[in-house]
N, C-alpha and C positions, 0 to 999 in steps of 0.2 A: 372260715373254714376253722375246724380245730381238729389236731393231731393228736394219733393213739396217747402219749403223755397224758396230754391236757383231759383229753375225754375220762381215762382212769382216773385223775384227780378229782374232776368234776363231780365225776358218778359216784364217788364214795362221799365226797362234802353233801351232794345234793341228798345221798342216801341219810347221811346223818342229821341234817338240818332240816331237812324239808319234811321228812316221813313225819304223817300222823296229822298233818295240816290240812286242813280244808280250804278248798277254794273258794272264795266269794266272789271274784271277777276275772275277767279276761278280755283285755283289747290285742286283737291282731289285726296287725300291718295297718298301724296308725300312719306312719310315714312310709308310702310304699318307695321300695328300692328295685331295682331292676335285675337283682339277682340274690331277692330274698323271695324261697320258694315256698309255697304251704300245699297241703292237699284238700282239694276241693275249694268250696269258697271259706275263706279265712273267717267272715261274718259270722259262720254256724262256731266258730269257736267256742265262744261262750256256751251257748245250749249243750254242748259235749261233754264241758270241764264243770262247770258252774255246780258247787254240791258234792265234788268228789275230794275224796279225800287222799292225799300222797300215801302209795303201801311203799315208794322203794325207786330205785333206780340202778341202773348197770350200763356197762358199754354194751350197743349192739350195732352191728355192721361198721365198726369203728367209729361210731358215734354217741351222745349220752341218748338213753330212752329213758326218759321218766314213767314212773307206773302210777297212775290215779285210780285203783280200784281197775275196772275195765278197759281206762283209757288209757292210751300212751302217746306221750309227746316226743316226738324221735327229734332230737337236737344237733345240728352241725356246726353251729356259732357259737362263739363264747357266751356264759351266763352268770350273771351278775343277781348278786343277791343284795337286799335291801332289808335293814332291818325295822321294825316297827319304828316311826315317826321319822324316818330319815328321807331326805327328799328324793322323789323319784325324777328320774329323766324323763325330759323335755320331749328327746325323741326316741324310739322305737321301733322294732318290728311285731315283738310279742310282748307282753306285760301281762304276768300272772298275780291275782294277789291272794292274799291267804287271812282266813276271820279273825288271826291274831294281829292284822295290822302289818306283817312282812310281804314281800314280794320278790319276784323275779323279773329279770328283765332281759330281752336278746336284740342286742345292735349290732346288725349286718355290717360288716367291716368289705371286705371284700366279695361274698359268695355265702351262702347259707340257707340250709334250710330249717322247718320249724313244721316239722306235719303231727297231724293229731289224727288218731284213728283208734279203733278199737281193737284190742289184743286179739291177734288171727285172723286177722285183716287188714295184713299188709299190703297183699296185693291190690285192693281196693282203695288204702289211705296211702301209699307213696308213689305219684305220677311215675309212669313208665321211664320218663327222659331220666330219673333219678335213679339208678339200678342200685340194689344194694349189694353187698361182699359179705357174704357168711361163712367165706373162707376162715382159715385158723389164724387167730392174731398172731404176733411176734411174742406177746406179754403170755402166750398158753402152751402149755407142751406139746402139743398137736402140732406146732410150727417148728419142725424138727431138721435136722439138715439133709435128709430125705426127700422131704415134702420140700424143702428150699431147692434144691438140685432138682426137684421134676417142674419148678416153678418155669427154668431155664432148658429145658427141653426142647420147645417150640424152636423149630429153623429160625420163626421171624424176630426170636430174642436175640441171636447171636450177631445182629448186626446194629443191635441196640447201645446205645450209650449206658453207662453204668448208672447215671440219673433217671435215664427213661426207662429200662429195666427193672429198678426199685419204684420210682415214685408214680409213673404214668400208667393208666388203663385200671384204677382201683386192683394191682396185682396183686399187692400185699397191706391187708387191712390198716389202715388209721397212717401209712407211711407217707408221708408228703415232702414237699421242696424243704419244708424249714426243717424238720429231723434228720434231714437227707444229709446235709452239711456234714453235722460231726460224725457220723455213720460211716462215711466216705473217710474221712481224715482219719477214722481210728483204724480205717481199714489200709490206710495209705493207696487211695485209688483214687485218681483224677475224676472228675464228673462227666467230662467228654471219652475217658475209654471205653472200647468198644469192647463188649462181651466177649468177644471170640479171641481177641487178645489177653483176656484174663489166664493164668496158670491156674493148675487145681489148688494149690497153696493160697492165690491170691483170691479166688472164688469162696476157699473156706474162711478166709480170713472177711469176706462180705458176710458171710452168713454171721460168724461169731460177734462180728459189730451190730449187726441189726441185733441181734439177741441182747448183748450187754447194754448197749447205749439207750435204747428203747426202755431196756428194765431199770436203768439207772435214774433216766430223765424221769420215767414214773414215782420210783421210789424217793427221788427229792424235791416231788410236789410240782413237775412240771418244769419249762423252761424259763432262763430268767428274762428272756423275749416275751414270756407270756402271762396273763394275770389268771390267777383261782377264780372260786364261786367270791368271795371277797375283796378281790380286786388287787392282792398281792402277786407280786412276782415269783413263780416258780425258782427254788433252792437250789438249778441244777445250772452252773455256769458254762454257757455254750463257748467253743472253742473258736469255732466258725459262724458268725454270724453278724448283723447291723451292730452290732457293739464291739467286733473286733477286727472290723474291717479296716486297713491301716496300720494294725501293732504287729508286732512281731508273734511269729510262730512261738509257742511255748517251747517247741521241741527242737527244733533247728535253728530258730531266728528268722527265717523269713520272711517277709511282709506278707500278711493275709491280703490277698486281691478277691474281689468282685467284679463277676462279669455279666453279661446277660447270655442267657440260654435256654432255648424248648421253653419260650412265652415267659420266662421269671429268671431269677438271679441265681448264681451257685457263688460260693465263696468257697475256695482254696487255696492251700499253702504250696508256693512253685518247688520248694525245697521236698516237702514231705510226699506228694504226690503227683510225680512228674508223666507227664502225657506220653 
């Protein structure tokens, strides 16, 4: 799965790199993966896409959506560009070849979708089990404090932890467990803190951190734990991630910790983020 900063970077890079290229070949589901999802029969992808010209790309539902005339490729997994003559990966879940000899590939790591459908037919092209989120993105002006406050109004959210509120149930477009860590560190909120225990000031800090951290991650080319279209790591240096666990917190000096929580890992500073 890719999260919002990387979706932003990939969409911009794809738009600049692939627009105008004509699709000459497609291989879908060559190496089946239990958590790689397609729309309809992946064997139909070549007939749907070959001969189409890429006309753009943008973020949609927090993921990357590539436009190829009237067709759409909706991708939530990392995408890699291969220049003409470059060796292609031996294993992949989606490979798209272009008439100039270049290509892009998708290789699912944990899970990811690679949907293909005609524009305006999302309800037919996207399986019901894979819901889409058309709510405002934190990178958009529509994601303001009143909107954020409304997300927390349902009674059920009060008993949620900060992690559960921010990163589950597709409540916030493109915000997952990866970007969550630095957001909560910036807000000085422990991932296990219950939402009902947050003061008004802490809730406001959480909103501000969602906006500023995601904006900074996108502006700096994504996180240093992820790679862009060309295989380069992002320029945003994560404070809390697999790269920094066990090192001193840059603000207070306490050792950054890692724990299992809610089906994934959390990273936190016990000094800055008290439970």
